[in-house]
C-alpha positions as semicolon CSV with decimal commas, in nm:
position;residue;x (nm);y (nm);z (nm)
1;M;-8,028;-4,886;-7,277
2;S;-8,030;-4,738;-6,934
3;D;-7,856;-4,399;-6,877
4;L;-7,730;-4,426;-6,523
5;S;-7,657;-4,043;-6,503
6;R;-8,051;-4,009;-6,481
7;I;-8,056;-4,197;-6,153
8;V;-7,704;-4,155;-5,975
9;K;-7,741;-3,827;-5,796
10;A;-7,485;-3,646;-5,564
11;Y;-7,494;-3,893;-5,283
12;D;-7,724;-4,184;-5,362
13;V;-7,904;-4,373;-5,649
14;R;-8,273;-4,253;-5,691
15;G;-8,526;-4,303;-5,972
16;T;-8,870;-4,447;-6,076
17;V;-8,913;-4,817;-6,127
18;P;-8,918;-4,971;-6,389
19;D;-8,888;-4,687;-6,639
20;Q;-8,577;-4,549;-6,504
21;W;-8,426;-4,852;-6,364
22;D;-8,511;-5,215;-6,284
23;E;-8,349;-5,531;-6,140
24;R;-8,118;-5,564;-6,441
25;V;-7,977;-5,222;-6,360
26;A;-7,966;-5,308;-5,980
27;E;-7,738;-5,626;-6,075
28;A;-7,507;-5,413;-6,257
29;L;-7,468;-5,166;-5,981
30;G;-7,420;-5,449;-5,735
31;A;-7,136;-5,589;-5,948
32;A;-6,991;-5,238;-5,991
33;F;-7,020;-5,185;-5,610
34;G;-6,824;-5,523;-5,572
35;Q;-6,561;-5,396;-5,814
36;V;-6,501;-5,074;-5,643
37;L;-6,490;-5,233;-5,294
38;A;-6,223;-5,490;-5,433
39;A;-6,027;-5,198;-5,611
40;A;-6,030;-4,998;-5,283
41;G;-5,923;-5,312;-5,068
42;E;-6,233;-5,279;-4,859
43;P;-6,201;-5,492;-4,559
44;G;-6,428;-5,796;-4,503
45;D;-6,573;-6,050;-4,769
46;A;-6,945;-5,969;-4,732
47;V;-7,195;-5,682;-4,787
48;V;-7,499;-5,598;-4,584
49;I;-7,808;-5,534;-4,779
50;A;-8,155;-5,432;-4,664
51;H;-8,461;-5,263;-4,798
52;D;-8,770;-5,073;-4,689
53;M;-9,139;-5,156;-4,743
54;R;-9,155;-5,033;-5,107
55;A;-9,298;-5,330;-5,340
56;S;-9,002;-5,304;-5,555
57;G;-8,733;-5,322;-5,275
58;P;-8,706;-5,722;-5,235
59;G;-8,649;-5,777;-5,603
60;L;-8,401;-5,484;-5,654
61;A;-8,203;-5,593;-5,330
62;E;-8,190;-5,955;-5,456
63;A;-8,065;-5,850;-5,787
64;F;-7,808;-5,641;-5,645
65;A;-7,697;-5,908;-5,411
66;A;-7,660;-6,130;-5,719
67;G;-7,416;-5,875;-5,872
68;V;-7,217;-5,844;-5,537
69;R;-7,181;-6,227;-5,520
70;A;-7,061;-6,246;-5,883
71;E;-6,767;-6,041;-5,775
72;G;-6,678;-6,271;-5,504
73;R;-6,833;-6,124;-5,187
74;S;-7,092;-6,309;-4,975
75;V;-7,415;-6,107;-4,866
76;I;-7,588;-6,078;-4,517
77;E;-7,947;-5,977;-4,575
78;L;-8,132;-5,793;-4,321
79;G;-8,446;-5,788;-4,504
80;L;-8,691;-5,510;-4,379
81;A;-8,485;-5,231;-4,196
82;S;-8,475;-4,869;-4,154
83;T;-8,168;-4,691;-4,318
84;D;-8,019;-4,612;-3,976
85;M;-8,040;-4,993;-3,898
86;L;-7,847;-5,069;-4,214
87;Y;-7,585;-4,806;-4,080
88;Y;-7,580;-4,984;-3,750
89;A;-7,496;-5,327;-3,919
90;S;-7,231;-5,166;-4,122
91;G;-7,093;-5,013;-3,820
92;T;-7,109;-5,301;-3,578
93;L;-7,022;-5,570;-3,833
94;G;-6,743;-5,369;-3,998
95;L;-6,876;-5,432;-4,353
96;P;-6,991;-5,221;-4,645
97;G;-7,364;-5,196;-4,692
98;A;-7,635;-5,089;-4,931
99;M;-7,992;-4,978;-4,834
100;F;-8,278;-4,982;-5,083
101;T;-8,499;-4,699;-5,028
102;A;-8,617;-4,370;-5,180
103;S;-8,656;-4,216;-4,836
104;H;-8,967;-3,965;-4,872
105;N;-8,998;-3,985;-5,250
106;P;-9,338;-4,117;-5,387
107;A;-9,426;-4,478;-5,426
108;Q;-9,316;-4,541;-5,775
109;Y;-8,960;-4,427;-5,666
110;N;-8,675;-4,641;-5,534
111;G;-8,317;-4,592;-5,464
112;I;-7,975;-4,704;-5,299
113;K;-7,774;-4,546;-5,019
114;M;-7,446;-4,720;-5,030
115;C;-7,162;-4,709;-4,755
116;R;-6,810;-4,861;-4,698
117;A;-6,737;-5,040;-4,380
118;G;-6,821;-4,853;-4,058
119;A;-7,108;-4,671;-4,223
120;R;-6,840;-4,446;-4,407
121;P;-7,053;-4,248;-4,683
122;I;-7,026;-4,305;-5,061
123;G;-7,098;-4,001;-5,280
124;Q;-7,020;-3,866;-5,620
125;D;-6,660;-3,771;-5,511
126;S;-6,597;-4,080;-5,285
127;G;-6,693;-4,367;-5,525
128;L;-7,031;-4,322;-5,638
129;A;-6,928;-4,184;-5,996
130;E;-6,697;-4,475;-6,021
131;I;-6,975;-4,719;-5,942
132;R;-7,189;-4,549;-6,195
133;D;-6,928;-4,564;-6,481
134;R;-6,848;-4,943;-6,423
135;A;-7,227;-5,027;-6,405
136;Q;-7,289;-4,843;-6,718
137;A;-7,007;-5,032;-6,889
138;L;-7,158;-5,356;-6,781
139;L;-7,500;-5,257;-6,901
140;D;-7,355;-5,141;-7,236
141;S;-7,161;-5,462;-7,303
142;G;-7,463;-5,679;-7,215
143;A;-7,240;-5,893;-6,973
144;V;-7,368;-5,804;-6,619
145;R;-7,282;-6,140;-6,469
146;P;-6,974;-6,311;-6,602
147;A;-6,993;-6,655;-6,724
148;G;-6,920;-6,917;-6,443
149;A;-6,932;-6,653;-6,174
150;P;-6,902;-6,818;-5,835
151;T;-7,198;-6,849;-5,599
152;R;-7,115;-6,696;-5,271
153;P;-7,340;-6,774;-4,969
154;T;-7,632;-6,545;-4,834
155;Q;-7,694;-6,514;-4,469
156;R;-8,023;-6,370;-4,327
157;R;-7,998;-6,183;-3,990
158;D;-8,234;-5,990;-3,790
159;L;-8,059;-5,716;-3,591
160;R;-8,340;-5,527;-3,452
161;P;-8,284;-5,621;-3,092
162;E;-7,920;-5,539;-3,102
163;Y;-8,001;-5,218;-3,281
164;A;-8,255;-5,115;-3,003
165;A;-8,023;-5,208;-2,730
166;H;-7,749;-5,002;-2,881
167;L;-7,954;-4,678;-2,904
168;R;-8,112;-4,740;-2,547
169;K;-7,740;-4,756;-2,424
170;L;-7,666;-4,414;-2,597
171;V;-7,965;-4,225;-2,451
172;D;-8,112;-4,358;-2,128
173;L;-8,483;-4,313;-2,106
174;S;-8,568;-4,529;-1,818
175;G;-8,554;-4,236;-1,550
176;I;-8,754;-3,965;-1,730
177;R;-9,106;-3,855;-1,624
178;P;-9,394;-4,034;-1,798
179;L;-9,480;-3,909;-2,142
180;K;-9,750;-3,969;-2,393
181;V;-9,618;-3,974;-2,739
182;V;-9,792;-3,979;-3,081
183;V;-9,583;-4,128;-3,360
184;D;-9,682;-4,110;-3,714
185;A;-9,475;-4,352;-3,917
186;G;-9,637;-4,269;-4,229
187;N;-9,681;-4,658;-4,330
188;G;-9,287;-4,640;-4,344
189;M;-9,014;-4,816;-4,160
190;G;-9,072;-4,620;-3,831
191;G;-9,365;-4,876;-3,796
192;W;-9,103;-5,140;-3,780
193;T;-8,846;-4,994;-3,550
194;V;-9,039;-4,769;-3,303
195;P;-9,197;-5,071;-3,128
196;S;-8,843;-5,220;-3,076
197;V;-8,668;-4,926;-2,956
198;L;-8,942;-4,704;-2,782
199;G;-9,191;-4,963;-2,706
200;D;-9,166;-5,312;-2,547
201;A;-9,135;-5,527;-2,849
202;V;-8,804;-5,671;-2,760
203;L;-8,664;-5,474;-2,451
204;P;-8,838;-5,376;-2,125
205;A;-9,100;-5,094;-2,139
206;L;-9,008;-4,736;-2,112
207;P;-9,204;-4,490;-1,924
208;L;-9,375;-4,380;-2,260
209;E;-9,726;-4,442;-2,384
210;I;-9,720;-4,472;-2,759
211;V;-10,012;-4,372;-2,965
212;P;-9,938;-4,512;-3,298
213;L;-10,044;-4,364;-3,643
214;Y;-10,001;-4,563;-3,984
215;F;-9,748;-4,836;-3,838
216;E;-9,869;-5,076;-4,100
217;L;-9,577;-5,112;-4,361
218;D;-9,721;-4,998;-4,696
219;G;-9,503;-4,858;-4,967
220;T;-9,813;-4,728;-5,150
221;F;-9,849;-4,458;-4,865
222;P;-10,228;-4,494;-4,851
223;N;-10,276;-4,212;-4,597
224;H;-10,016;-3,955;-4,688
225;E;-9,652;-3,945;-4,819
226;A;-9,390;-4,026;-4,573
227;N;-9,231;-3,680;-4,609
228;P;-9,264;-3,481;-4,290
229;L;-9,100;-3,185;-4,432
230;D;-9,416;-3,101;-4,599
231;P;-9,644;-2,938;-4,354
232;A;-9,956;-3,120;-4,551
233;N;-9,802;-3,462;-4,410
234;L;-9,794;-3,321;-4,037
235;V;-10,172;-3,250;-4,029
236;D;-10,277;-3,601;-3,898
237;L;-9,995;-3,601;-3,636
238;Q;-10,096;-3,254;-3,506
239;R;-10,463;-3,338;-3,490
240;A;-10,379;-3,655;-3,293
241;V;-10,147;-3,478;-3,044
242;R;-10,423;-3,239;-2,956
243;E;-10,689;-3,504;-2,945
244;H;-10,488;-3,729;-2,712
245;D;-10,350;-3,450;-2,497
246;A;-10,017;-3,589;-2,573
247;D;-9,676;-3,440;-2,463
248;L;-9,529;-3,448;-2,817
249;G;-9,547;-3,606;-3,143
250;L;-9,307;-3,765;-3,367
251;A;-9,299;-3,802;-3,727
252;F;-9,062;-4,025;-3,944
253;D;-8,989;-4,035;-4,304
254;G;-9,019;-4,348;-4,535
255;D;-8,695;-4,508;-4,431
256;A;-8,706;-4,362;-4,071
257;D;-8,355;-4,192;-4,091
258;R;-8,522;-3,863;-4,028
259;C;-8,749;-3,740;-3,738
260;F;-8,983;-3,438;-3,714
261;V;-9,112;-3,321;-3,380
262;V;-9,435;-3,132;-3,286
263;D;-9,502;-2,991;-2,942
264;E;-9,798;-3,033;-2,698
265;R;-10,006;-2,783;-2,895
266;G;-9,939;-2,965;-3,224
267;E;-9,703;-2,703;-3,328
268;P;-9,398;-2,807;-3,520
269;V;-9,061;-2,758;-3,365
270;S;-8,823;-2,650;-3,618
271;P;-8,533;-2,898;-3,686
272;S;-8,285;-2,622;-3,616
273;A;-8,416;-2,595;-3,252
274;I;-8,380;-2,985;-3,229
275;T;-8,027;-2,952;-3,366
276;A;-7,951;-2,684;-3,110
277;L;-8,110;-2,894;-2,826
278;V;-7,920;-3,208;-2,912
279;A;-7,591;-3,009;-2,962
280;V;-7,629;-2,868;-2,603
281;R;-7,682;-3,218;-2,463
282;E;-7,386;-3,366;-2,655
283;L;-7,153;-3,077;-2,558
284;A;-7,238;-3,120;-2,197
285;K;-7,103;-3,490;-2,240
286;H;-6,818;-3,367;-2,463
287;P;-6,715;-3,008;-2,394
288;G;-6,546;-2,813;-2,660
289;S;-6,621;-3,046;-2,927
290;T;-6,711;-2,958;-3,304
291;V;-7,064;-2,960;-3,413
292;I;-7,169;-2,953;-3,783
293;H;-7,455;-2,771;-3,958
294;N;-7,559;-2,692;-4,300
295;P;-7,612;-2,322;-4,439
296;I;-7,979;-2,346;-4,420
297;T;-8,016;-2,413;-4,043
298;S;-8,113;-2,116;-3,829
299;R;-7,840;-1,859;-3,734
300;A;-7,927;-1,955;-3,366
301;V;-7,760;-2,298;-3,419
302;P;-7,398;-2,178;-3,429
303;E;-7,495;-1,903;-3,170
304;I;-7,598;-2,159;-2,932
305;I;-7,308;-2,392;-3,007
306;R;-7,060;-2,122;-2,906
307;E;-7,242;-2,021;-2,620
308;H;-7,201;-2,371;-2,491
309;G;-6,823;-2,376;-2,557
310;G;-6,864;-2,580;-2,892
311;E;-6,697;-2,522;-3,226
312;P;-6,956;-2,477;-3,506
313;V;-6,860;-2,585;-3,867
314;V;-7,079;-2,531;-4,162
315;T;-7,088;-2,783;-4,468
316;R;-7,312;-2,857;-4,758
317;V;-7,632;-3,012;-4,748
318;G;-7,645;-3,389;-4,789
319;H;-7,542;-3,699;-4,588
320;S;-7,210;-3,777;-4,784
321;F;-7,100;-3,433;-4,729
322;I;-7,197;-3,415;-4,362
323;K;-7,058;-3,745;-4,276
324;A;-6,719;-3,671;-4,433
325;E;-6,683;-3,329;-4,256
326;M;-6,781;-3,491;-3,924
327;A;-6,513;-3,760;-3,967
328;R;-6,252;-3,497;-4,073
329;T;-6,330;-3,269;-3,759
330;N;-6,406;-3,570;-3,520
331;A;-6,751;-3,385;-3,459
332;V;-6,963;-3,506;-3,182
333;F;-7,288;-3,427;-3,375
334;G;-7,442;-3,278;-3,688
335;G;-7,773;-3,137;-3,786
336;E;-7,958;-3,044;-4,093
337;H;-8,239;-2,820;-4,164
338;S;-8,426;-3,142;-4,320
339;A;-8,425;-3,316;-3,981
340;H;-8,121;-3,541;-4,061
341;Y;-7,912;-3,576;-3,747
342;Y;-7,562;-3,736;-3,726
343;F;-7,394;-3,868;-3,428
344;R;-7,008;-3,961;-3,354
345;E;-7,123;-4,236;-3,121
346;F;-7,333;-4,383;-3,428
347;W;-7,043;-4,407;-3,677
348;F;-7,103;-4,035;-3,765
349;A;-7,414;-4,154;-3,966
350;D;-7,755;-4,023;-3,928
351;T;-8,049;-4,173;-3,714
352;G;-8,375;-4,012;-3,660
353;M;-8,450;-4,246;-3,382
354;L;-8,155;-4,128;-3,164
355;A;-8,239;-3,758;-3,226
356;A;-8,607;-3,845;-3,113
357;M;-8,454;-4,023;-2,789
358;H;-8,267;-3,705;-2,728
359;A;-8,578;-3,484;-2,739
360;L;-8,758;-3,736;-2,530
361;A;-8,474;-3,733;-2,267
362;A;-8,465;-3,341;-2,263
363;L;-8,832;-3,314;-2,226
364;G;-8,871;-3,583;-1,974
365;G;-8,589;-3,467;-1,768
366;Q;-8,756;-3,149;-1,658
367;A;-9,112;-3,021;-1,599
368;L;-9,171;-2,771;-1,871
369;P;-9,383;-2,833;-2,159
370;L;-9,209;-2,889;-2,510
371;S;-9,339;-2,556;-2,640
372;E;-9,147;-2,358;-2,363
373;L;-8,848;-2,592;-2,368
374;A;-8,812;-2,547;-2,753
375;R;-8,835;-2,150;-2,711
376;E;-8,489;-2,153;-2,566
377;Y;-8,354;-2,256;-2,882
378;E;-8,595;-2,067;-3,155
379;R;-8,454;-1,703;-3,187
380;Y;-8,574;-1,616;-3,534
381;V;-8,859;-1,657;-3,755
382;A;-8,819;-1,907;-4,034
383;S;-9,021;-1,991;-4,349
384;G;-8,943;-2,358;-4,376
385;E;-8,846;-2,512;-4,694
386;I;-9,038;-2,408;-4,981
387;N;-9,018;-2,590;-5,321
388;S;-9,064;-2,444;-5,676
389;T;-9,054;-2,618;-6,009
390;V;-8,860;-2,400;-6,263
391;A;-8,763;-2,464;-6,615
392;D;-8,412;-2,361;-6,570
393;Q;-8,272;-2,359;-6,215
394;A;-7,941;-2,205;-6,294
395;A;-8,094;-1,907;-6,472
396;S;-8,351;-1,847;-6,186
397;I;-8,077;-1,866;-5,927
398;A;-7,872;-1,603;-6,122
399;Q;-8,177;-1,369;-6,176
400;V;-8,243;-1,362;-5,801
401;R;-7,876;-1,297;-5,716
402;A;-7,878;-1,004;-5,946
403;A;-8,172;-0,853;-5,785
404;Y;-7,976;-0,801;-5,462
405;P;-7,653;-0,647;-5,539
406;Q;-7,593;-0,516;-5,200
407;A;-7,631;-0,848;-5,011
408;A;-7,355;-1,053;-4,863
409;V;-7,319;-1,350;-5,090
410;D;-7,224;-1,715;-4,984
411;E;-7,218;-2,009;-5,237
412;L;-7,111;-2,290;-5,024
413;D;-7,434;-2,462;-5,095
414;G;-7,672;-2,288;-5,354
415;L;-7,693;-1,923;-5,290
416;T;-7,733;-1,766;-4,960
417;L;-7,778;-1,392;-4,943
418;S;-7,765;-1,199;-4,591
419;F;-7,878;-0,854;-4,517
420;P;-7,764;-0,608;-4,253
421;D;-8,080;-0,646;-4,044
422;G;-8,020;-1,010;-4,001
423;A;-8,243;-1,153;-4,253
424;W;-8,111;-1,408;-4,503
425;F;-8,238;-1,652;-4,752
426;N;-8,092;-1,975;-4,928
427;L;-8,193;-2,085;-5,268
428;R;-8,061;-2,409;-5,390
429;A;-8,139;-2,691;-5,649
430;S;-8,228;-3,027;-5,509
431;N;-7,992;-3,298;-5,554
432;T;-8,253;-3,559;-5,587
433;E;-8,566;-3,367;-5,753
434;P;-8,618;-3,111;-6,019
435;L;-8,673;-2,837;-5,767
436;L;-8,567;-2,525;-5,633
437;R;-8,561;-2,497;-5,266
438;L;-8,616;-2,174;-5,075
439;N;-8,537;-2,117;-4,689
440;V;-8,588;-1,766;-4,540
441;E;-8,510;-1,648;-4,194
442;A;-8,550;-1,312;-4,025
443;P;-8,566;-1,139;-3,681
444;T;-8,939;-1,073;-3,719
445;E;-9,233;-1,241;-3,906
446;E;-9,313;-0,929;-4,093
447;R;-8,974;-0,909;-4,245
448;M;-8,962;-1,294;-4,320
449;I;-9,297;-1,285;-4,493
450;S;-9,189;-1,000;-4,686
451;L;-8,855;-1,131;-4,806
452;R;-9,017;-1,486;-4,860
453;D;-9,295;-1,338;-5,113
454;E;-9,037;-1,115;-5,281
455;V;-8,808;-1,410;-5,359
456;L;-9,068;-1,658;-5,452
457;D;-9,221;-1,406;-5,702
458;R;-8,903;-1,367;-5,876
459;V;-8,828;-1,748;-5,857
460;R;-9,183;-1,829;-6,010
461;R;-9,199;-1,541;-6,245
């Protein structure tokens, strides 16, 4: 008997296949999704479904589609797609959607990111818990598909050309100076979308010379995990940028909804700097707008937003939380430390490709190399995210908090402790993995290293 509480996380479904979930579970989740949509009066009579390159994706997606059809809705299958392409489909077609992906997780994982029409997020507090409970009841009763359930039609569509044209309309790269760009797709969906958006596969060529790394779709990730948040997975990109004398490098995660950037020296540009850079560009188009960030982005981000006339608003980590807050505040843009970037012009959804295009436009619109351009947005020294596996996450966080009684405390998302000298750290439990995540920032490298090592010692002790 499947226990769905093991795989239904704060804002998506995520687990190993087939031991934690399989096609029977996927069908129950699809039926529950259809029931929740019907109960909410969700517009339209279809659901858009897509999957990434993982071997388990097609079977899980088809089983989910069977559950949806049993509840009286037809299905539009995109087949292979990036997560942001699924959001594009949901937004432009005005239909709910489901994307089968485990993002950056290893090959044995798969998952589902679900949304309502217009790419509106579904998380624990906005329908995901109800979907879990309804699916659990179906599994427990053994009646996933009602007898005599109607057969609804399935339509197959390829929206890559329309998706590419939409992004190019939002950020015009046709007039930038020529740039050489190394792109590491990590054998993930970036190898599917980059040729369409930045290359000439479906639209006229841009002034970009693309040097591809690992564009072959392979859900076993034979070269490295498609998780650019781990510095080990950037090594090949950094080397290639230097070897090819490129202007910058881009690394996408497995479902290509996140994008990391390295400069012409092969050095990573922090997602906080990219957040600030894109915020400045969006505020230039939409003065006075709200920009969302999470507690783990650099303190430079709200500083720069205010300096350019914007209103920074902080919210919890996670796409369903960010999207909900963006919709509530009508924010023009939102950025996370994990390289998720959200745009009002993209239905408040996250798209790594659009963020990459903003970086290309900013770099190609002036003469400075990226290392100098990024320096304008990097004011402090950050550790990057450091993961630790601990037996008791709550106890470990409580122990760390007790060690710093004089620090200012913020518990919006995990534990954030701030110090009078400007240093701070955030310690939070992962929503998708059994990990504690630590981020440290300070005015100097010496202070950052000292605080980082001190906190890690307490966590891992």
